C-alpha positions as CSV (number, residue, x, y, z in Angstrom):
1,M,25.1,-57.4,66.0
2,Y,25.1,-59.6,69.1
3,K,22.0,-61.7,69.6
4,A,22.9,-63.4,72.8
5,I,25.1,-62.8,75.9
6,A,27.1,-65.6,77.6
7,L,28.3,-65.1,81.2
8,I,31.4,-66.8,82.5
9,G,32.5,-66.7,86.1
10,H,33.3,-68.7,89.2
11,K,30.6,-69.6,91.7
12,G,29.8,-66.4,93.6
13,A,31.3,-64.1,91.0
14,G,27.9,-62.5,90.2
15,K,26.7,-64.2,87.0
16,D,23.1,-64.4,88.3
17,L,23.3,-60.7,89.4
18,V,24.2,-59.6,85.9
19,A,21.7,-61.9,84.2
20,T,18.8,-60.7,86.5
21,Y,19.8,-57.1,86.0
22,L,19.7,-57.5,82.2
23,E,16.3,-59.3,82.4
24,A,14.9,-56.5,84.6
25,T,16.1,-53.6,82.6
26,R,16.1,-54.7,79.0
27,E,13.4,-55.9,76.6
28,H,13.2,-59.4,75.0
29,I,15.7,-61.0,77.4
30,I,15.3,-64.6,78.4
31,I,17.7,-66.3,81.0
32,L,18.8,-69.8,80.0
33,P,21.5,-71.2,82.3
34,A,24.2,-73.2,80.4
35,K,23.7,-76.1,82.9
36,T,20.1,-76.6,81.7
37,P,20.8,-79.8,79.6
38,V,23.0,-81.3,82.3
39,V,20.4,-80.5,85.0
40,K,17.7,-82.4,82.9
41,K,20.0,-85.4,82.6
42,F,20.9,-85.2,86.3
43,E,17.3,-85.1,87.3
44,R,16.6,-88.2,85.3
45,T,19.5,-90.0,87.1
46,I,18.6,-89.0,90.7
47,G,14.9,-89.2,90.3
48,H,13.9,-85.8,91.7
49,R,14.1,-82.2,90.8
50,Y,17.4,-80.4,91.1
51,E,17.6,-77.8,94.0
52,K,20.6,-75.5,93.9
53,K,21.4,-75.4,97.7
54,R,21.0,-79.2,98.1
55,D,22.4,-80.5,94.8
56,D,24.8,-78.0,93.3
57,D,28.0,-79.8,94.5
58,K,26.7,-83.1,93.2
59,L,25.7,-81.5,89.9
60,M,29.2,-80.2,89.4
61,R,30.7,-83.7,89.9
62,Y,28.0,-85.3,87.7
63,S,28.7,-82.8,84.9
64,S,32.5,-83.4,84.9
65,E,32.6,-87.1,85.6
66,I,29.5,-88.5,83.9
67,A,27.4,-86.2,81.7
68,R,30.2,-84.8,79.6
69,K,32.0,-88.1,79.3
70,E,28.8,-89.7,77.9
71,D,28.0,-86.8,75.7
72,P,30.9,-84.3,75.2
73,N,28.7,-82.0,73.1
74,I,25.7,-81.9,75.5
75,V,26.0,-78.2,76.1
76,V,27.3,-77.2,72.6
77,D,24.4,-78.9,70.9
78,W,21.9,-77.3,73.3
79,L,23.5,-73.9,72.8
80,D,23.1,-74.2,69.0
81,T,19.4,-75.2,69.4
82,I,18.4,-72.4,71.8
83,L,20.3,-69.7,69.9
84,R,18.6,-70.5,66.6
85,A,15.1,-70.9,68.3
86,N,15.3,-67.6,70.2
87,A,16.7,-65.6,67.2
88,A,13.7,-66.7,65.2
89,V,11.3,-65.1,67.6
90,G,13.4,-62.0,68.5
91,R,14.4,-63.1,72.0
92,I,17.9,-62.4,73.4
93,P,19.2,-65.3,75.5
94,V,21.4,-64.5,78.5
95,I,23.4,-67.7,79.2
96,P,25.0,-67.7,82.7
97,G,27.4,-70.5,83.6
98,I,29.7,-71.2,80.7
99,R,32.4,-73.4,82.3
100,F,34.2,-75.6,79.8
101,P,36.6,-74.9,76.9
102,D,34.4,-76.7,74.3
103,D,31.4,-74.6,75.1
104,N,33.5,-71.5,75.3
105,D,35.1,-72.2,72.0
106,A,31.8,-72.7,70.3
107,L,30.5,-69.4,71.5
108,M,33.6,-67.4,70.8
109,A,33.6,-68.8,67.2
110,R,30.3,-67.1,66.6
111,R,30.0,-63.4,65.7
112,D,26.5,-63.0,67.3
113,V,27.3,-64.0,70.9
114,L,28.9,-61.6,73.4
115,C,30.9,-63.4,76.0
116,L,31.4,-61.6,79.3
117,K,33.5,-62.9,82.2
118,I,32.4,-61.8,85.7
119,H,35.4,-61.5,88.0
120,A,35.7,-61.5,91.8
121,S,38.5,-63.0,94.0
122,E,38.2,-66.5,95.4
123,E,37.6,-65.3,99.0
124,T,34.9,-62.9,97.8
125,C,33.2,-65.7,95.9
126,R,33.4,-68.0,98.9
127,Q,31.8,-65.5,101.2
128,R,28.9,-64.9,98.7
129,V,28.3,-68.6,98.4
130,I,28.2,-69.0,102.2
131,K,25.8,-66.0,102.4
132,R,23.6,-67.5,99.7
133,D,23.6,-71.1,100.7
134,G,24.4,-71.0,104.4
135,T,27.4,-73.3,103.8
136,D,30.5,-73.5,101.6
137,A,29.7,-77.1,100.5
138,N,28.8,-75.8,97.1
139,F,32.0,-73.8,96.8
140,Q,34.5,-76.1,95.1
141,P,37.4,-74.1,93.7
142,K,39.4,-77.3,92.9
143,D,36.6,-78.8,90.8
144,P,37.7,-79.1,87.1
145,S,34.8,-76.8,86.0
146,E,36.0,-74.1,88.3
147,I,39.7,-74.4,87.4
148,S,38.9,-74.2,83.7
149,I,37.1,-70.9,84.0
150,D,40.3,-68.9,84.4
151,K,41.5,-70.2,81.0
152,L,38.2,-69.3,79.1
153,D,38.2,-66.5,76.6
154,C,35.8,-63.6,76.7
155,H,35.2,-60.3,74.9
156,H,35.1,-58.2,78.1
157,Q,35.7,-58.8,81.8
158,I,33.2,-57.3,84.3
159,N,34.6,-56.6,87.7
160,N,32.5,-57.4,90.7
161,E,34.8,-57.5,93.7
162,R,33.0,-55.0,95.9
163,N,30.1,-56.1,98.1
164,D,28.0,-53.0,97.1
165,D,24.7,-54.6,95.9
166,G,26.2,-55.1,92.5
167,R,26.9,-51.4,91.8
168,E,30.5,-52.0,90.6
169,A,29.5,-54.8,88.3
170,I,26.4,-53.1,86.8
171,L,28.2,-49.8,86.2
172,H,31.0,-51.6,84.5
173,L,28.5,-53.7,82.5
174,E,26.6,-50.5,81.3
175,K,29.9,-48.9,80.3
176,V,30.8,-52.0,78.2
177,L,27.4,-52.3,76.6
178,S,27.3,-48.6,75.7
179,G,30.3,-49.1,73.3
180,L,29.0,-52.2,71.6
181,D,26.6,-53.1,68.8
182,V,24.0,-54.7,71.1
183,S,20.3,-54.4,70.5
184,L,19.2,-54.2,74.1
185,A,16.3,-51.7,74.4
186,R,15.5,-50.6,77.9
187,N,12.2,-51.6,79.4
188,K,9.6,-48.8,79.1
189,S,6.3,-50.5,79.8
190,F,6.6,-51.3,83.5
191,K,4.1,-48.6,84.4
192,E,1.3,-50.6,82.9
193,E,2.5,-54.0,84.1
194,H,3.3,-53.3,87.8
195,D,1.6,-52.0,90.8
196,F,3.1,-49.1,92.8
197,P,5.3,-48.8,94.8
198,H,8.4,-50.5,93.3
199,R,12.0,-50.1,94.0
200,V,13.5,-48.6,90.9
201,R,16.9,-47.6,89.4
202,I,17.1,-44.2,87.7
203,V,19.9,-44.3,85.1
204,D,21.1,-40.9,83.9
205,P,20.5,-40.9,80.1
206,E,23.5,-38.6,79.5
207,S,25.8,-40.9,81.5
208,P,24.7,-44.5,81.7
209,F,27.4,-45.3,84.2
210,Y,25.5,-43.4,87.0
211,W,22.4,-44.4,88.9
212,E,20.3,-43.8,91.9
213,T,17.8,-46.1,93.5
214,G,14.5,-45.3,95.1
215,F,10.8,-46.2,95.5
216,L,8.4,-45.3,92.7
217,Q,4.9,-44.1,93.8
218,S,1.8,-43.3,91.8
219,P,1.6,-39.9,90.0
220,T,-0.5,-37.3,91.8
221,E,-3.7,-35.9,90.5
222,Q,-2.1,-32.4,90.7
223,D,0.7,-33.3,88.3
224,P,0.1,-36.6,86.5
225,Q,3.1,-36.0,84.2
226,Q,5.5,-36.3,87.2
227,L,6.5,-39.5,88.9
228,P,7.3,-39.1,92.6
229,I,10.3,-41.2,93.7
230,F,11.7,-41.4,97.2
231,L,15.5,-41.7,96.6
232,E,17.4,-43.8,99.1
233,N,20.7,-42.1,99.3
234,P,20.6,-39.4,100.4
235,N,17.0,-39.7,101.6
236,R,14.9,-37.2,99.6
237,A,11.8,-37.1,97.4
238,E,12.1,-36.1,93.8
239,N,9.9,-36.0,90.8
240,F,10.8,-37.4,87.4
241,P,8.9,-36.8,84.2
242,T,6.8,-39.7,82.9
243,N,8.5,-39.5,79.5
244,A,11.8,-40.5,81.2
245,F,10.8,-44.2,81.5
246,V,13.8,-45.0,79.4
247,R,16.0,-44.2,82.4
248,I,13.9,-45.9,85.0
249,S,14.1,-49.6,85.5
250,V,12.3,-51.8,88.0
251,L,14.7,-53.8,90.1
252,P,14.1,-57.5,90.4
253,H,14.0,-57.8,94.2
254,R,12.2,-55.7,96.8
255,R,14.0,-54.7,99.9
256,E,12.8,-54.9,103.5
257,Q,13.5,-51.2,103.9
258,Q,10.8,-50.4,101.3
259,Q,8.1,-49.7,103.8
260,D,10.4,-47.6,105.9
261,G,11.3,-45.5,102.9
262,L,7.7,-45.0,102.0
263,Q,6.8,-44.0,105.5
264,R,9.6,-41.4,105.6
265,S,8.4,-40.0,102.2
266,A,4.8,-39.7,103.3
């Protein structure tokens, strides 16, 4: 049984999208970026905290030219430590950002780590980085860590070429996970942990490759066993039974159109 998931992919491919989705929809997930030990070393060198938009291009060069030359096993040793520590307490690490052959080989040699490669074309990745950072300075396709990604091994590739709010990638991910021995229970307790309303995803329990999104509202006094949800496309209100939490997952980010949707459903 897989006890961790490693995510491989170029900048802008969608690694964070997949990691965040797993954290939002599955229990016992913890996101631990593979660059964590390099970031800590980088921060000690530059004397301030790492910020992605400001420092990412510098971090890439630092990792290739300094950190890994001084300690070739900096990530491999860290991976071994965090995998053992989290397995002991029942957490499932999701590790985005595997970039180098040594790290990849160490994970592929294990039987308890699922390696997924998130794929998108170079131009699609570039446009996503520009949209995210406001510049393409952090997009360095000729960096050694970017070049090596194409040669890394994986168990499955997840396609994420379309700019469709991650729909293509997540449907593909769900299809892959449904056929594997992966202990990833869906979150069921968000009702007690979150205030209404929330943007949610309803996954068909008979076909986990299908979803709809909408805004969850509080059950009514007339029918407390039904959850009213305003579905986004097409715009309509629909009730879902409260015992169907297994197919309802809170999305990690709220949308600006949330209030518009709620006003239309009122």
